[in-house]
C-alpha positions as CSV (number, residue, x, y, z in Angstrom):
1,M,1.9,-160.0,52.2
2,T,4.3,-162.2,54.0
3,E,5.6,-163.9,50.9
4,G,9.1,-163.0,51.8
5,Y,8.8,-163.7,55.4
6,R,11.5,-166.0,56.7
7,W,10.2,-168.5,59.3
8,D,12.6,-169.1,62.3
9,P,12.9,-172.9,62.5
10,K,13.7,-172.7,66.2
11,R,10.3,-171.1,67.1
12,P,6.6,-172.3,66.5
13,R,5.1,-170.6,63.6
14,W,2.0,-169.7,65.6
15,E,4.3,-167.6,68.0
16,Q,5.9,-165.9,64.9
17,I,2.4,-165.2,63.5
18,A,1.3,-163.8,66.8
19,D,4.5,-161.5,66.8
20,V,3.6,-160.1,63.3
21,I,-0.2,-159.5,64.4
22,R,0.8,-158.0,67.7
23,G,3.2,-155.7,65.7
24,R,0.2,-154.7,63.5
25,I,-1.9,-154.0,66.6
26,T,0.8,-152.1,68.2
27,D,1.7,-149.8,65.3
28,G,-2.2,-149.2,64.5
29,T,-2.2,-151.2,61.3
30,L,-5.0,-153.3,63.0
31,P,-7.1,-150.6,64.8
32,P,-9.6,-151.4,67.7
33,D,-12.5,-153.5,66.7
34,A,-10.6,-154.8,63.5
35,M,-11.5,-158.5,62.8
36,V,-8.7,-160.9,62.9
37,S,-10.0,-164.2,61.3
38,E,-8.5,-167.6,61.5
39,S,-9.2,-168.0,57.8
40,G,-7.6,-164.8,57.0
41,I,-4.4,-165.9,59.0
42,M,-4.4,-169.3,57.2
43,Q,-4.6,-167.7,53.8
44,E,-2.1,-164.9,54.5
45,F,0.6,-167.2,56.2
46,G,-0.2,-170.4,54.5
47,V,-0.8,-172.4,57.7
48,A,-3.1,-174.9,59.1
49,K,-6.3,-174.0,60.9
50,M,-4.7,-175.2,64.3
51,T,-1.7,-173.0,63.8
52,A,-4.0,-170.0,63.2
53,R,-6.1,-170.9,66.2
54,K,-3.0,-170.9,68.5
55,A,-1.8,-167.5,67.4
56,V,-5.4,-166.1,68.1
57,A,-5.4,-167.9,71.4
58,A,-2.0,-166.4,72.4
59,L,-3.2,-162.8,71.5
60,R,-6.5,-163.4,73.3
61,A,-4.6,-164.5,76.3
62,E,-2.6,-161.3,76.2
63,G,-5.7,-159.2,76.0
64,L,-5.1,-157.9,72.5
65,L,-8.1,-159.8,71.0
66,V,-11.4,-160.6,72.2
67,T,-13.5,-163.5,70.8
68,T,-17.3,-163.4,70.4
69,P,-18.8,-166.8,69.7
70,G,-20.5,-166.6,66.3
71,M,-18.9,-163.3,65.3
72,G,-15.2,-163.7,65.3
73,S,-12.0,-162.2,67.1
74,F,-11.6,-158.4,67.2
75,V,-8.8,-156.1,68.3
76,T,-9.6,-154.8,71.8
77,G,-9.9,-151.2,72.3
78,G,-8.1,-150.4,75.5
79,E,-10.4,-148.9,78.0
80,D,-13.3,-150.0,76.0
81,Q,-12.5,-153.5,76.6
82,G,-15.1,-154.3,79.2
83,Q,-17.9,-152.9,77.1
C-alpha cells in the first residue's frame, strides 16, 4: 500500500508511519475500534518491530489508540474512550 511512499531521511520512520496512521484515523479510513497491529505495520511499511512499536506508542500518547494487554491496539472512539 505504501510501496511508492518516499521516506523523508530527515525524520524518523516511526514518526512518518504515525503520520500516515493518524491521517487514516482522521479521515475515517480507520474507524473507532479498528485494530492497529504492530505486525501489520511491520508488514505494510517494511520496518522493524521497534519502529512499529514506537509509532503505536506515539499514537497512544496522543489518545488516538488504546492498547489492551493480550488483545492489541485499537482506534479510540472519542467520547467512548473511557468505557
